[in-house]
C-alpha positions in Angstrom: 0.0 0.0 0.0 1.4 3.4 -1.0 1.7 5.9 1.8 2.1 9.3 0.3 3.1 10.7 3.8 6.4 8.9 3.2 7.3 11.1 0.2 10.8 12.5 0.3 10.9 16.2 1.1 12.3 18.7 -1.4 15.2 19.5 1.1 16.5 16.0 0.6 17.3 16.7 -3.1 19.0 20.1 -2.5 22.2 18.6 -1.2 25.4 17.3 -2.6 24.8 15.1 -5.7 26.9 12.2 -4.5 25.3 12.1 -1.1 21.8 12.2 -2.6 22.8 9.5 -5.2 23.9 7.1 -2.4 20.9 7.8 -0.3 18.5 7.2 -3.2 19.5 3.6 -3.2 16.8 1.6 -1.4 14.2 4.3 -1.9 11.0 3.5 -3.9 10.2 5.3 -7.2 6.4 5.5 -7.6 4.5 6.3 -10.8 0.7 6.7 -10.9 -0.8 5.7 -14.2 -4.5 6.1 -14.3 -5.6 4.3 -11.0 -2.6 2.0 -10.8 0.7 2.5 -8.9 3.9 1.2 -10.4 6.7 0.9 -7.9 10.3 0.0 -8.0 13.2 0.1 -5.5 16.1 2.1 -6.8 19.2 -0.2 -6.9 21.6 1.7 -9.3 22.3 5.4 -10.1 24.9 7.6 -11.7 25.8 11.1 -10.7 26.3 14.0 -13.2 27.9 17.3 -12.2 28.3 19.8 -15.0 30.9 21.9 -13.2 33.6 19.3 -13.8 32.0 16.5 -15.7 32.3 16.6 -19.5 29.7 13.9 -19.9 27.0 15.9 -18.1 24.4 17.6 -20.3 25.0 20.8 -18.2 28.8 20.9 -18.8 28.6 23.6 -21.5 26.0 25.7 -19.6 22.2 26.1 -19.7 20.3 25.3 -22.9 16.7 24.7 -23.9 17.2 21.0 -23.6 18.9 20.9 -20.1 17.3 23.9 -18.4 15.4 21.7 -15.9 18.8 20.7 -14.4 19.4 24.3 -13.4 16.0 24.8 -11.6 17.2 23.3 -8.3 16.8 19.9 -6.6 13.5 17.9 -6.5 12.5 17.8 -10.1 12.6 15.0 -12.7 14.8 15.7 -15.8 13.7 13.5 -18.7 15.6 13.5 -21.9 15.4 11.7 -25.3 18.5 9.9 -26.5 19.6 7.8 -29.6 16.4 8.8 -31.3 14.4 6.2 -29.5 14.8 6.2 -25.7 13.9 8.3 -22.7 16.0 8.5 -19.5 14.9 9.8 -16.1 17.1 11.8 -13.8 16.7 13.3 -10.3 17.8 17.0 -10.2 19.8 17.9 -7.1 21.5 20.8 -5.5 20.7 24.5 -5.5 19.2 26.6 -8.3 21.8 27.1 -11.0 24.0 24.1 -10.1 23.2 21.9 -13.1 23.5 18.6 -11.3 21.4 15.4 -11.6 21.3 11.7 -10.9 20.4 9.2 -13.6 18.2 6.3 -12.3 19.9 3.3 -14.0 18.0 0.4 -12.5 15.1 -0.5 -10.3 13.9 -3.7 -8.6 10.2 -4.1 -9.6 7.9 -4.2 -6.6 4.3 -3.3 -7.6 2.3 -3.0 -10.8 4.3 -5.7 -12.5 1.6 -6.6 -15.1 1.4 -2.9 -16.1 5.1 -2.6 -16.4 5.2 -5.8 -18.5 2.5 -4.5 -20.8 4.3 -1.2 -21.3 7.6 -3.1 -22.1 6.4 -6.2 -23.9 2.8 -5.5 -25.0 1.5 -8.2 -22.7 0.9 -8.7 -19.0 2.5 -12.1 -18.8 6.2 -12.3 -18.5 8.9 -15.0 -18.0 11.4 -15.0 -15.1 14.1 -13.7 -17.5 11.8 -10.9 -18.6 11.1 -10.1 -15.0 14.8 -9.7 -14.3 15.1 -7.4 -17.4 12.0 -5.4 -16.7 13.7 -2.3 -15.3 17.4 -3.0 -15.3 18.4 -0.1 -17.4 17.4 3.6 -17.7 15.5 3.3 -21.0 13.7 0.2 -19.7 12.6 2.1 -16.6 11.1 4.9 -18.6 9.3 2.4 -20.9 8.0 0.3 -18.1 6.9 3.3 -16.0 5.4 5.3 -18.9 7.9 8.1 -18.4 8.2 10.4 -21.4 8.8 14.0 -22.4 5.6 15.3 -20.7 7.1 14.5 -17.3 10.2 16.6 -17.9 10.4 19.2 -15.1 7.7 17.6 -12.9 8.0 18.0 -9.2 9.0 14.8 -7.4 6.6 15.7 -4.7 3.6 15.5 -7.1 1.0 12.7 -7.0 1.9 11.6 -10.5 5.5 10.5 -9.8 7.4 10.6 -6.5 10.0 8.8 -4.3 9.3 7.3 -0.9 11.7 7.4 2.0 11.9 3.6 2.8 15.2 2.3 4.0 18.7 3.6 3.9 21.3 1.2 2.4 24.4 0.8 4.7 27.7 2.0 3.2 29.3 -1.4 3.0 26.4 -2.6 0.7 27.0 0.3 -1.7 29.4 -0.4 -4.6 31.1 2.5 -6.4 32.4 2.2 -9.9 32.9 4.2 -13.1 29.8 5.0 -15.2 28.4 3.2 -18.2 28.0 4.1 -21.9 29.8 7.5 -21.8 32.8 8.7 -23.8 33.9 11.7 -21.7 35.0 11.9 -18.0 35.0 8.1 -18.1 37.3 7.7 -15.1 35.1 9.4 -12.6 33.8 6.9 -10.0 30.3 8.2 -10.0 28.1 5.1 -10.4 26.6 3.6 -7.2 24.6 0.4 -6.8 23.5 -2.1 -4.2 25.9 -4.9 -3.8 24.7 -8.3 -5.1 21.3 -7.0 -6.2 20.2 -9.1 -9.2 18.5 -6.1 -10.9 21.6 -4.0 -11.3 22.2 -3.3 -15.0 25.8 -4.4 -15.2 28.2 -5.6 -12.5 
């Protein structure tokens, strides 16, 4: 049962991008579609800081595409990539910072049939399909029905939000370099829950 009283406050997001990234692990992303709630536990994220990170969309300053990143923490930044996929990011920091966290993988919790229908066009799914339902940023957006219209939405809204839930202990958090980028590749800004089977890549 979804308890909206457990929504994360806006102050949570207005802190250091790496601190927020680690503390997002174990939290629940919730998307309301019509009268259904789709829920997944965040198990993998990547931090992006345009002040020093050449792979960040905000590295070269504010543009029409990335301006949501500069509005301040607590918003969802959704972008379209490779001409076919959407990716969802949690904006962090103060207004003007240009920092965000890519949600890379979720462990599906609730609304599995709806997620499967969004991904595969049917409510039935195999064990393999279940493991691959939301283990990638584009898969998450497809499964959760996240597209361009949600770009800039407040993560305190009723349409999409994050619940407090548990905090993952430091020893259970793995730090590594990020995936699928060509610049600033050596920055160890990817964080995921150790031994979680829904992480996109070990």
